[in-house]
C-alpha positions in Angstrom: 20.8 24.4 181.3 23.3 21.6 181.7 25.1 20.5 178.6 25.3 16.8 177.9 28.7 15.3 178.5 29.8 17.8 181.1 30.6 16.4 184.6 28.1 17.4 187.2 29.5 19.4 190.0 28.6 17.9 193.4 26.8 20.4 195.6 28.8 21.4 198.7 27.2 20.4 202.0 25.8 23.4 203.9 27.5 24.1 207.2 25.6 23.2 210.3 24.0 26.0 212.1 25.4 27.0 215.4 22.6 27.2 217.9 24.8 28.8 220.6 28.4 30.1 220.8 31.4 28.3 222.2 33.2 29.6 225.3 35.9 31.4 223.3 33.6 33.2 221.0 31.2 34.0 223.8 34.0 35.6 225.9 35.2 37.5 222.9 31.6 38.6 222.1 31.8 37.6 218.5 29.6 35.5 216.3 30.5 31.8 216.4 30.6 30.4 212.9 30.8 26.7 212.0 34.1 25.4 210.7 35.2 22.7 208.3 35.3 20.1 211.0 32.2 19.0 212.8 31.9 20.3 216.4 34.7 22.9 216.0 34.0 26.5 215.1 35.9 28.4 212.5 37.7 30.7 214.9 38.9 28.0 217.3 40.1 25.9 214.3 42.2 28.9 213.0 43.7 29.8 216.4 44.2 26.1 217.4 42.0 26.5 220.5 40.0 23.6 222.0 36.4 24.4 221.1 34.2 23.8 224.2 30.5 24.2 224.3 28.2 24.3 227.3 25.4 21.8 227.6 23.0 24.6 226.5 22.6 28.3 226.2 23.1 30.4 229.3 20.2 31.1 231.6 18.8 34.5 231.1 17.7 36.8 233.9 14.1 38.0 234.0 13.5 41.4 232.4 11.8 42.9 235.4 13.1 41.7 238.8 10.3 41.0 241.2 10.8 41.1 244.9 9.4 37.6 245.4 11.5 36.2 242.6 14.3 33.9 243.5 17.8 35.2 242.9 19.4 33.3 240.0 23.0 32.4 240.1 25.3 34.4 237.8 26.1 32.9 234.5 29.2 30.7 234.6 32.4 32.2 233.4 34.6 30.8 230.7 36.7 27.7 231.6 40.4 28.1 232.2 42.8 27.2 229.5 46.4 26.1 229.5 49.2 25.4 227.0 52.0 22.9 227.0 55.6 24.0 226.5 57.9 21.6 224.7 61.6 21.6 224.2 63.8 19.8 221.7 67.5 19.2 221.6 69.4 22.3 220.4 71.7 22.1 217.3 75.2 21.5 218.4 77.9 23.9 217.2 81.0 21.9 216.1 83.2 24.8 217.1 82.1 24.7 220.7 82.4 20.8 221.0 85.5 20.5 218.8 87.7 19.4 221.7 85.1 16.9 222.9 84.6 15.4 219.4 88.4 15.1 219.1 88.7 13.3 222.4 86.0 10.8 221.4 87.8 9.9 218.2 91.1 9.6 220.0 89.6 7.3 222.5 88.0 5.2 219.8 91.3 4.8 218.0 93.1 3.8 221.2 90.5 1.1 221.8 91.2 -0.4 218.3 94.7 -1.4 219.3 95.2 -4.0 222.1 98.8 -4.3 223.2 98.5 -6.8 226.1 96.0 -8.6 228.3 96.2 -5.8 230.9 95.4 -3.2 228.3 92.6 -5.4 227.0 91.0 -5.5 230.4 91.5 -1.8 230.9 90.2 -0.7 227.5 87.4 -3.3 227.1 84.2 -1.2 226.9 82.3 -4.1 228.4 84.1 -4.2 231.7 84.3 -0.4 232.2 82.6 0.4 235.5 79.9 3.1 235.7 82.3 5.3 237.7 84.8 5.5 234.8 82.3 6.5 232.2 80.0 5.1 229.6 81.3 2.9 226.8 82.0 4.4 223.4 79.5 3.9 220.7 79.1 5.3 217.1 75.7 6.7 218.2 77.6 9.1 220.5 79.0 10.8 217.4 75.7 11.2 215.5 72.6 10.9 217.7 72.4 13.4 220.6 70.0 12.2 223.3 68.6 14.2 226.2 69.9 11.5 228.5 73.4 12.9 228.0 72.6 16.3 226.5 71.7 19.4 228.5 71.2 21.9 225.8 67.7 22.4 224.5 65.6 25.0 222.8 61.9 25.8 223.1 59.4 25.2 220.3 57.3 28.4 220.9 58.6 30.0 217.7 57.6 27.1 215.4 53.9 28.0 215.1 50.8 28.9 217.0 50.8 27.4 220.4 47.4 25.7 221.0 45.3 26.4 224.0 43.6 23.5 225.7 40.6 23.5 228.1 41.7 22.7 231.6 38.4 21.2 232.8 38.2 19.0 229.7 41.9 17.9 230.2 41.2 16.9 233.8 38.3 14.7 232.8 40.4 13.1 230.0 43.2 12.4 232.5 40.7 10.7 234.9 39.3 8.6 232.0 42.9 7.6 231.0 43.5 6.1 234.5 40.6 3.7 233.8 42.0 2.8 230.4 45.6 2.2 231.6 45.1 -1.4 232.9 44.3 -2.6 229.4 47.9 -1.8 228.3 49.9 -0.7 231.4 52.8 0.9 229.6 53.3 3.7 232.2 52.6 4.3 235.8 50.9 7.6 236.7 51.4 8.9 240.2 48.2 9.2 242.3 48.7 13.0 242.8 49.5 13.7 239.2 47.3 16.4 237.6 47.3 18.3 234.4 49.4 21.2 235.6 52.1 19.0 237.2 52.3 16.7 234.1 52.4 19.7 231.8 55.5 20.8 233.8 57.2 17.5 234.3 56.0 15.2 231.5 54.5 17.4 228.8 54.9 14.9 225.9 53.3 12.1 227.9 50.4 14.4 228.8 49.8 15.3 225.2 49.8 11.7 224.2 47.3 10.5 226.7 45.0 13.5 226.0 45.2 12.6 222.3 44.2 8.9 222.8 41.6 9.6 225.5 39.8 12.3 223.4 39.4 9.9 220.6 37.9 7.3 222.9 35.3 9.7 224.3 34.5 11.9 221.3 35.8 12.2 217.8 35.0 15.9 217.5 37.7 17.2 219.7 40.3 14.6 218.8 41.9 16.4 215.9 43.5 19.2 217.9 45.3 16.9 220.3 46.2 14.4 217.5 47.6 17.0 215.1 49.7 18.6 217.9 51.1 15.3 219.0 52.2 14.3 215.5 53.8 17.7 215.0 55.7 17.6 218.2 56.7 13.9 217.5 58.2 14.9 214.2 60.1 17.8 215.7 61.5 15.7 218.5 62.2 12.5 216.8 63.1 13.5 213.2 64.3 17.1 213.4 65.9 17.0 216.9 66.9 13.3 217.0 65.7 13.0 220.6 65.9 9.5 222.2 64.5 9.7 225.7 62.4 7.6 228.0 59.7 10.2 228.1 59.4 10.2 224.2 59.3 6.4 224.2 56.5 6.4 226.8 54.5 9.0 225.0 54.8 7.1 221.7 53.9 3.8 223.4 50.7 5.4 224.7 49.8 6.7 221.3 50.4 3.4 219.6 48.6 1.4 222.3 45.3 3.3 221.7 45.8 4.3 218.1 42.4 4.0 216.3 43.7 1.9 213.4 40.2 0.4 212.7 39.0 4.0 211.9 41.9 4.3 209.4 42.1 0.9 207.7 44.0 2.2 204.7 46.4 4.3 206.8 49.6 2.4 207.7 51.1 5.0 210.0 50.7 2.7 213.0 53.4 0.4 211.7 55.7 3.4 211.2 55.1 4.5 214.8 55.8 1.0 216.0 59.1 1.0 214.1 60.0 4.3 215.8 59.4 2.7 219.2 61.6 -0.2 218.3 64.3 2.2 217.2 64.1 4.1 220.5 64.3 0.9 222.5 67.4 -0.1 220.6 69.0 3.3 220.8 68.4 3.4 224.5 69.8 -0.1 224.8 66.7 -1.3 226.7 66.8 -4.7 224.8 70.4 -5.4 225.9 71.1 -7.5 229.0 72.4 -5.6 232.0 72.6 -6.1 235.7 69.1 -6.2 237.3 70.1 -6.0 240.9 67.6 -3.3 241.8 67.9 -3.7 245.6 71.3 -2.1 245.5 70.1 1.0 243.6 68.9 4.2 245.2 65.0 4.7 245.1 65.1 7.2 242.2 67.3 5.1 240.0 65.4 2.0 240.9 62.1 3.6 239.8 63.8 4.8 236.6 65.0 1.3 235.9 61.5 -0.1 236.5 60.1 2.5 234.0 62.7 1.3 231.4 61.7 -2.3 231.9 58.0 -1.4 231.7 58.6 0.5 228.5 60.6 -2.4 226.9 57.9 -5.0 227.7 55.1 -2.7 226.5 57.0 -2.2 223.2 57.4 -5.9 222.8 53.8 -6.5 223.5 52.5 -3.9 221.0 54.8 -4.9 218.2 54.1 -8.6 218.7 50.3 -8.3 218.7 50.2 -6.3 215.5 52.8 -8.5 213.7 50.7 -11.6 214.7 47.5 -10.2 213.4 48.6 -8.4 210.2 51.5 -10.7 209.1 54.3 -8.2 209.7 57.9 -8.8 210.7 58.3 -8.4 214.5 61.0 -6.0 215.4 61.6 -7.4 218.8 62.0 -11.1 219.6 61.3 -12.9 222.9 64.7 -13.6 224.4 66.0 -14.8 227.8 66.5 -11.1 228.6 62.7 -10.5 228.0 61.9 -13.4 230.3 64.3 -12.0 232.9 62.6 -8.6 232.7 59.2 -10.2 233.2 60.4 -12.0 236.3 62.1 -8.8 237.7 59.0 -6.6 237.2 56.8 -9.3 238.7 59.0 -9.7 241.8 60.0 -6.0 242.4 56.7 -4.3 241.7 53.6 -4.5 243.8 51.4 -2.7 241.3 48.6 -4.8 239.8 49.0 -3.2 236.4 52.6 -4.3 236.2 51.6 -7.9 236.9 48.9 -7.6 234.2 51.6 -6.5 231.7 53.9 -9.4 232.6 51.2 -12.0 231.9 50.1 -10.3 228.7 53.7 -10.5 227.5 53.9 -14.2 228.4 50.6 -15.1 226.7 51.6 -13.2 223.6 54.9 -15.0 223.5 53.1 -18.4 223.2 50.9 -16.9 220.5 54.0 -15.7 218.5 55.7 -19.1 218.7 52.5 -20.8 217.4 52.3 -18.3 214.7 55.8 -19.2 213.6 54.8 -22.8 213.5 51.7 -21.8 211.4 53.9 -20.0 208.9 56.3 -23.0 208.6 53.4 -24.9 207.1 53.1 -22.3 204.3 56.7 -22.4 203.3 57.3 -24.8 200.5 61.0 -25.1 201.2 60.5 -25.9 204.9 62.0 -29.4 204.6 64.1 -29.2 207.7 61.2 -30.0 210.0 59.2 -33.1 209.7 55.5 -33.4 210.5 56.3 -35.3 213.7 58.7 -32.6 214.8 56.0 -30.0 214.2 53.5 -31.9 216.1 55.9 -32.1 219.1 56.4 -28.3 218.9 52.6 -27.9 218.8 52.0 -30.1 221.9 54.8 -28.3 223.8 53.4 -24.9 223.1 50.0 -26.0 224.2 51.4 -27.3 227.4 53.3 -24.0 227.9 50.0 -22.1 227.5 48.2 -24.3 229.9 51.0 -23.8 232.5 50.8 -20.0 232.1 47.0 -20.0 232.4 47.2 -22.1 235.6 49.7 -19.7 237.2 47.8 -16.5 236.6 46.4 -15.3 239.9 42.6 -15.5 240.2 42.2 -11.7 240.7 44.1 -11.1 237.5 42.6 -13.8 235.3 39.2 -11.9 235.3 40.7 -8.6 234.0 39.4 -7.8 230.5 42.7 -7.9 228.7 44.0 -11.1 230.3 40.7 -12.9 229.8 40.4 -11.9 226.2 44.1 -12.8 225.6 43.6 -16.3 227.2 40.4 -17.0 225.2 42.1 -15.9 221.9 45.1 -18.1 222.6 42.9 -21.1 223.2 41.1 -20.5 219.9 44.2 -19.8 217.9 45.9 -23.0 218.9 43.1 -25.1 217.4 42.0 -22.8 214.5 45.0 -20.8 213.5 44.3 -21.1 209.7 40.9 -19.4 210.2 42.2 -16.6 212.4 43.9 -14.6 209.7 42.9 -11.6 207.6 43.6 -13.3 204.3 41.3 -16.0 202.8 42.6 -19.5 203.6 43.5 -21.6 200.6 43.1 -25.4 200.4 46.5 -25.8 198.7 48.3 -24.3 201.7 49.8 -26.7 204.1 47.9 -25.1 207.0 45.0 -27.5 206.3 47.0 -30.2 208.1 46.6 -28.1 211.3 42.8 -28.2 211.2 41.1 -30.9 213.2 37.3 -31.1 212.9 36.8 -32.2 216.4 38.9 -29.3 217.8 37.0 -26.9 215.5 33.8 -28.0 217.2 35.4 -27.2 220.6 36.6 -23.8 219.3 32.9 -22.8 218.7 32.3 -22.9 222.5 35.5 -20.8 223.1 34.5 -18.3 220.5 31.0 -18.0 221.9 32.4 -17.4 225.4 34.5 -14.5 224.0 31.5 -13.0 222.2 29.3 -13.4 225.3 31.8 -11.6 227.4 32.3 -8.6 225.0 28.6 -8.3 224.2 27.8 -7.9 227.9 30.3 -5.0 228.3 28.9 -1.5 228.5 29.6 1.3 226.1 32.1 2.9 228.6 33.9 -0.3 229.2 34.4 -1.0 225.5 35.7 2.6 225.0 38.7 1.6 227.2 39.8 -1.1 224.8 43.4 -0.7 223.7 44.6 -1.6 220.2 45.5 -5.1 221.3 42.0 -5.7 222.6 40.4 -4.4 219.4 42.7 -6.7 217.4 41.7 -9.8 219.3 38.1 -8.8 218.9 38.5 -8.4 215.1 40.2 -11.8 214.8 37.5 -13.5 216.9 34.8 -11.9 214.7 36.6 -13.3 211.6 36.8 -16.8 213.2 33.1 -16.8 214.2 32.1 -15.7 210.7 34.1 -18.6 209.1 32.9 -21.2 211.6 29.3 -20.3 210.6 29.7 -21.6 207.0 31.0 -24.7 205.3 34.8 -25.0 204.7 36.1 -26.9 201.7 39.5 -27.8 203.3 37.8 -29.3 206.4 34.9 -31.5 205.1 34.6 -33.2 208.5 33.5 -30.0 210.2 29.8 -29.9 211.0 28.9 -26.3 210.2 25.3 -26.8 211.1 26.2 -27.7 214.7 28.7 -24.8 214.7 26.0 -22.3 213.7 23.8 -23.7 216.4 26.4 -23.3 219.1 27.7 -19.9 218.0 24.4 -18.2 217.3 26.6 -15.5 215.6 23.7 -13.5 214.3 22.4 -12.8 217.8 25.7 -11.5 219.0 26.2 -9.4 215.9 22.8 -7.8 216.5 23.7 -7.1 220.1 27.1 -5.7 219.4 25.9 -3.5 216.5 22.9 -2.0 218.4 23.4 1.5 219.7 22.4 2.5 223.2 20.2 5.4 221.9 18.6 2.9 219.4 17.6 -0.1 221.6 14.8 -1.0 219.1 17.4 -1.7 216.4 16.1 0.7 213.8 17.9 0.0 210.6 18.9 2.2 207.8 20.1 1.5 204.2 21.3 -2.0 203.7 19.8 -3.3 207.0 22.6 -1.6 209.0 21.5 -0.4 212.5 21.0 3.3 212.4 22.5 5.7 215.0 19.9 8.3 216.3 22.1 10.3 218.7 24.8 12.9 218.1 27.6 11.2 220.1 30.4 9.9 218.0 33.4 8.0 219.5 35.5 5.0 218.8 32.8 2.5 220.0 30.1 4.1 217.9 32.3 3.8 214.8 33.0 0.2 215.6 29.3 -0.5 216.0 28.8 0.9 212.5 31.4 -1.5 211.1 29.8 -4.4 213.0 26.4 -3.4 211.4 28.0 -3.9 208.0 29.3 -7.3 209.1 25.9 -8.3 210.3 24.3 -7.3 206.9 26.9 -9.5 205.1 26.3 -12.3 207.5 22.5 -12.2 206.9 22.9 -12.2 203.2 25.2 -15.3 203.2 23.0 -17.0 205.7 20.0 -16.4 203.5 21.9 -17.9 200.5 22.9 -20.9 202.6 19.3 -21.5 203.8 18.0 -21.2 200.2 20.5 -23.7 198.9 19.6 -26.2 201.7 15.9 -25.7 201.0 16.5 -26.3 197.3 18.3 -29.5 198.0 15.6 -30.6 200.4 13.0 -29.8 197.7 14.8 -32.0 195.2 15.0 -34.8 197.7 11.2 -34.7 198.2 10.5 -35.1 194.4 8.6 -38.2 193.4 7.2 -39.3 190.0 3.8 -39.7 191.6 3.6 -36.0 192.5 5.6 -34.1 189.9 3.3 -35.0 186.9 5.9 -37.1 185.1 3.7 -40.3 185.2 0.6 -38.8 183.5 1.4 -40.7 180.3 1.2 -44.0 182.2 -2.2 -43.3 183.7 -4.1 -44.9 180.8 -2.5 -48.2 181.6 -4.1 -48.2 185.0 -7.5 -47.7 183.2 -7.2 -50.9 181.2 -5.7 -49.7 178.0 -3.0 -52.1 176.9 0.1 -51.3 174.9 2.5 -54.0 173.5 5.6 -52.3 174.6 6.4 -49.0 176.4 9.7 -47.4 175.9 11.1 -45.8 178.9 11.4 -42.0 178.5 14.6 -40.3 178.7 13.8 -39.0 182.1 13.6 -42.5 183.6 16.0 -44.5 181.3 18.5 -46.2 183.6 21.7 -44.4 183.5 25.2 -45.7 183.6 25.4 -44.9 187.2 22.4 -47.0 188.1 23.4 -49.8 185.8 26.9 -50.0 187.3 25.9 -49.7 190.9 22.7 -51.2 192.0 20.6 -52.3 189.0 22.0 -55.1 186.8 21.7 -54.8 183.0 18.9 -57.2 181.9 19.5 -59.7 179.2 17.3 -60.5 176.2 15.4 -63.2 178.1 11.7 -62.7 177.8 11.0 -64.8 180.8 12.5 -62.1 183.1 10.0 -59.6 181.7 12.6 -57.6 179.8 13.2 -57.6 176.1 16.1 -55.7 174.4 16.2 -55.5 170.7 19.4 -53.5 170.4 21.8 -52.4 173.1 21.8 -48.9 171.6 18.0 -48.6 172.1 16.3 -47.9 175.5 15.4 -50.9 177.6 11.7 -52.1 177.4 9.8 -53.5 180.4 6.6 -55.4 180.5 6.2 -55.0 184.2 4.2 -51.8 184.9 5.9 -50.8 188.2 9.4 -51.3 186.8 8.4 -49.3 183.7 7.2 -46.4 185.9 10.0 -46.3 188.5 13.1 -47.7 187.0 16.0 -45.1 187.2 14.2 -42.1 188.7 16.0 -42.2 192.0 19.5 -42.6 190.7 18.9 -40.0 188.0 17.8 -37.5 190.6 21.0 -38.2 192.5 23.0 -37.4 189.4 21.0 -34.3 188.4 21.3 -32.7 191.9 23.8 -29.8 192.0 26.8 -31.1 193.7 28.2 -27.9 195.1 27.0 -24.4 196.1 29.3 -21.5 196.7 28.6 -20.1 200.1 30.4 -17.9 202.5 34.2 -17.7 202.2 34.4 -19.9 199.1 32.8 -22.8 200.8 30.7 -25.5 199.1 27.8 -27.7 200.1 27.8 -31.2 198.7 24.9 -33.5 199.7 24.6 -37.0 198.3 21.2 -38.7 198.7 20.6 -42.4 198.3 16.8 -42.9 198.3 17.3 -46.7 198.1 18.7 -46.6 201.6 22.2 -47.9 200.7 24.7 -45.1 201.4 22.8 -42.7 203.7 23.4 -38.9 203.8 26.8 -37.2 204.1 27.4 -33.5 204.3 30.7 -32.4 202.7 32.0 -29.1 203.7 
């Protein structure tokens, strides 16, 4: 019997029953037991083996073979597995490199002293030719990099080496090729397979397997993800490795990192800072000679890979700093523009051209974000409003120029199309495309134009129309930048569907009619295995199948957004209906004139005092109805100004003051949506008309 006051122990969920064994347990002929993670058995989880199940149990042969029975094929054997061998820089022994370390210090001391102009030219590290050696840097004394270090040691003795399924890895590699155009941070050779990449680019292979497994199924994602983070820590932190392969692998991991599945986890920003550190340590952000025609083919390809990695790093850090209000580690410089031009002119690959235009569009977005932040700074007195308007017009012209120069076959690619639509919307509605709630006291209200907001509704609808028509497989290829733009557009559409206090001129009713946001939320949150839209608790669409991937998780989140949108829409409609009901009130129908009905039947009363409900208020006396005097000829007699006015005219007695009192008694504001209000002033006398204040 439970004692009162004692905390109740939550019952542990029972493990799911395994209907059939995985390949590893079947080949070992042992019982396959469920593990702590869904979709992974206990034994595979302990031995860090990819747990692979067949589509069903094996076909069994008949007990008694008949001569006329067809010969069944033998049961399929277990799939092949492979492991990835990694190396990390070996710890240097100071006794072995003592002479080299002393020579570096002597050279550094000699470079400190300049005796003449000739010595200055000879010892200047900037003018040292590549044939004489690389310029000295303090990083040479502390950070060993594989670019200039040959010693390395294997990682096999650091723990259990995981075993991956070869067939599964080949499918993931093919899926990644279709994902790569969304963020082309690397070029994969056409003949590259799992075995060759495991030999030549093992860290890049592990990174793409980690991100692709998350896009296709969340069950098998943990093994690749844990292994990648472990190897990254050993290479970057313990070994101090700074190489182009490590940078490419980390860029792949950051580009498709499922941050929307881990909203409270800020590891993505840490990984992005690591990419910026690698770019700076490898000097990829420093201007050098870009005469690629004079380089050998191998060095030319390596140089293009470096430019591609630098631009991809800038693109990823810029998109996340724009969306989440973080400091951008890399700035758009003339060197960045030169790299874009070089990659566009020297590469014939379509994905390289996509990367170039994504960087240029993001640059305009970053500049406009800086202008948006300048409105929030209270001490930003160095720029006048006229100066800001000129900057705004110039950025808009720059965006239109970029959009006109994008080739037609690239303008329809998913990433460029979504980036272009997002840029159009952000230029006109930047205060609404942010994760924090906009405040009327901020200076960003000066950037909002009601006419432009009405035009933004059509741009937002075009974005939602495009994304809602994509299939499940196409949405699974979205990179983190695409998902970020999608989230910011959902926020914008949500806010455009309700009144906004800092923009009273915006017609939210017309905006709701154009957007039809509820229809798109229903379409985006409906699962393919639940076309009927069966809902669960809270009105959220329910998933009926067993498949779980990034798109499925995103649809669950959109279902929650739809439930919130429906609640706020119901509250808005109820408030409007209540206002309309109050407008339709009349003393002839609400029963307030029952006390005057005897007068119509012939009963006479000397004087009838106006009730408090219809006594003329100060508002009516000051605006449209003059205060009567004590003249009896006008049909009004007032004994005392402090007493209510008396009328001998029956119609004036019944109707005086009811319209203006209703105008005063109506609720002037209703909290709806993101702190918005609805204020509706009604003049039943036909003087002022109707005005909606948002």
